[in-house]
PLY file of the C-alpha trace (Angstrom):
ply
format ascii 1.0
element vertex 111
property float x
property float y
property float z
element edge 110
property int vertex1
property int vertex2
end_header
26.33 95.42 166.71
26.63 98.26 169.23
24.36 100.00 171.72
24.22 103.75 171.48
26.26 104.60 174.56
28.24 107.66 173.48
31.40 105.74 172.61
32.95 105.39 169.17
33.12 101.78 167.98
36.50 102.29 166.29
38.07 104.37 169.09
37.15 101.55 171.47
38.33 98.76 169.13
41.57 100.33 167.93
42.68 102.56 170.83
40.79 101.13 173.80
39.20 104.56 174.16
35.87 104.47 175.96
35.45 108.18 176.49
32.01 109.65 175.93
31.77 111.89 172.88
29.27 112.89 170.21
28.77 110.02 167.79
27.07 109.48 164.45
25.13 106.37 163.47
26.93 104.54 160.65
25.32 101.81 158.55
28.19 99.47 157.77
26.76 98.28 154.49
25.90 101.58 152.84
24.40 102.56 149.52
20.66 102.73 149.19
19.72 99.00 149.09
22.53 97.89 151.41
21.73 100.64 153.92
18.22 99.22 154.31
19.65 95.72 154.78
22.18 97.06 157.27
19.34 98.64 159.25
17.22 95.49 159.04
20.00 93.21 160.33
21.39 95.69 162.88
24.71 96.14 161.11
25.40 99.63 162.34
27.75 101.24 164.82
28.28 104.65 166.34
31.38 106.57 165.32
33.01 109.81 166.42
33.14 112.51 163.76
36.79 111.70 163.03
36.15 108.03 162.37
32.96 108.74 160.46
33.80 111.60 158.09
36.48 114.03 159.21
39.94 112.43 159.26
42.31 110.17 157.36
40.83 107.28 159.41
37.22 108.08 158.48
35.33 105.05 157.19
33.99 107.06 154.26
37.58 107.90 153.26
39.79 105.00 154.41
39.24 101.64 152.72
41.02 99.76 155.53
38.76 101.26 158.22
35.73 100.42 156.11
37.01 96.85 155.72
37.46 96.49 159.51
33.79 97.32 159.98
32.61 95.08 157.15
34.57 92.14 158.54
33.13 92.72 162.02
29.64 92.98 160.50
30.09 89.75 158.58
31.35 87.92 161.70
28.37 89.18 163.74
25.94 88.21 160.98
27.44 84.72 160.58
27.20 84.08 164.32
23.49 84.83 164.24
22.57 83.42 160.81
25.15 81.67 158.60
27.81 82.29 156.01
25.44 81.07 153.32
22.79 83.59 154.41
25.42 86.37 154.40
26.33 85.53 150.80
22.65 85.34 149.85
21.92 88.78 151.34
25.16 90.72 150.66
26.89 88.63 147.97
30.47 89.47 148.96
32.81 87.78 151.45
35.09 90.14 153.39
36.66 87.44 155.59
39.66 85.50 154.38
38.88 82.73 156.87
35.51 82.07 155.26
36.63 81.30 151.74
34.63 78.40 150.30
37.77 76.26 150.09
38.54 76.63 153.79
34.94 76.01 154.80
34.82 72.92 152.58
37.71 71.39 154.54
36.26 72.15 157.95
38.15 75.30 158.86
36.41 77.07 161.75
36.92 80.67 162.74
38.00 81.41 166.32
35.43 84.21 166.55
0 1
1 2
2 3
3 4
4 5
5 6
6 7
7 8
8 9
9 10
10 11
11 12
12 13
13 14
14 15
15 16
16 17
17 18
18 19
19 20
20 21
21 22
22 23
23 24
24 25
25 26
26 27
27 28
28 29
29 30
30 31
31 32
32 33
33 34
34 35
35 36
36 37
37 38
38 39
39 40
40 41
41 42
42 43
43 44
44 45
45 46
46 47
47 48
48 49
49 50
50 51
51 52
52 53
53 54
54 55
55 56
56 57
57 58
58 59
59 60
60 61
61 62
62 63
63 64
64 65
65 66
66 67
67 68
68 69
69 70
70 71
71 72
72 73
73 74
74 75
75 76
76 77
77 78
78 79
79 80
80 81
81 82
82 83
83 84
84 85
85 86
86 87
87 88
88 89
89 90
90 91
91 92
92 93
93 94
94 95
95 96
96 97
97 98
98 99
99 100
100 101
101 102
102 103
103 104
104 105
105 106
106 107
107 108
108 109
109 110
């Protein structure tokens, strides 16, 4: 999802900050089995220490920040594979726009 370029994925997304800083690799789908799947499918980003572990906005502390990343990961995965494959691999939908009812009636995401 992101090249390692010294920028924090969330600083860039939320604050348009593209300053170079130390970053940590973060597997978006974490936990032992999901971490391996995250690695396999490239669902990882680089985060500054604050967004990774050391602030109120850290993805390991803040459910909303974690959800932002999971939604972005699901969108990226769906673009490359499909919603059905996402559900087969990860088993949970994080995107409101991809509920089965909306998909059934032809709703398309703008992403």
